[in-house]
N, C-alpha and C positions, 0 to 999 in steps of 0.2 A: 090307492095312491094315485092312479091315473085320473080318477074323478076329481080328487083334491087339486091336482095340478091343472086340470082343465078349467075349473072355475077360477083359480088364481090367475091363470093366463088371461082369461076373459076379462077379469076386472083390471088387471095390470095393463092390458092393451087398450081396452075400450075407454076407460076413464080419462087418461091423458089425451087421447085422440079426440074424443067428444068435447072435452074441456077446451082443447086447442081450437077446434072448429067454432065453438060457441064464443070464445074470446075473440077470435078473428072477426066474427060477424059483429060483435058488440063494439070492438075498437076499430073496425074498418081497416084491418091489416091483413097480411097474407103469409106471415112467417111463423106465427104461434102454433099453427097446426104441425109444422115441421119440428118444432121444439117438442110438442106432444108426442110425435112419432119417435123422436130420439129417446125420450123418457120411456115410452112403451117398449122400445127395443131393449134398452138397458134393463128394465123391469122384467121382461120376458126371459132374458138371459139369466138374471138372478133367480127367478122362479125355477127354471130348469136346472140350474146349478144346485140349488137347495134340494130339489127333488132327487137328484142323483146322489147327493150326500146321504140323504135318508135311505135311499135304496141300497147304497153300499154298506150300510150298517145292519141290514137285515141278515139273519143267519142263513147259511147255506146248508140244506139238508145233506147228510152223509148217506151215501148209498151202500148197501151191503154188496158183497161179491156176487150174489145171485142176481141182484138188480142190475149190476154193471154188466154181467154176462148177457142178460136178457136185452138190454139196450144195445150192446154190441151186436148181438144176433139180429136184432131188428135193423140196424144200420147195414149189415151185410146183406140181408134180404132185400132192403130197399135198393142197394147198389146193384144187386143181381137183376132187379126188375128193369133197370134203366138201360 
């Protein structure tokens, strides 16, 4: 899931920014890059929101009582070490 989000963020951020820079060069302007940055920001937020929605739908494993006790014991040992 992390790799999927990584390449999506790369595309969503790089494409509008690079396109804005290239259009600014071609049209001899200086504001289209900022429009590209705004689009990139919105796109990145949407990618992260979508990834969180997918992650929230994943099943949570149920622990047995033995596993819960083992985890609790480990926490207590870690706290005692500090």
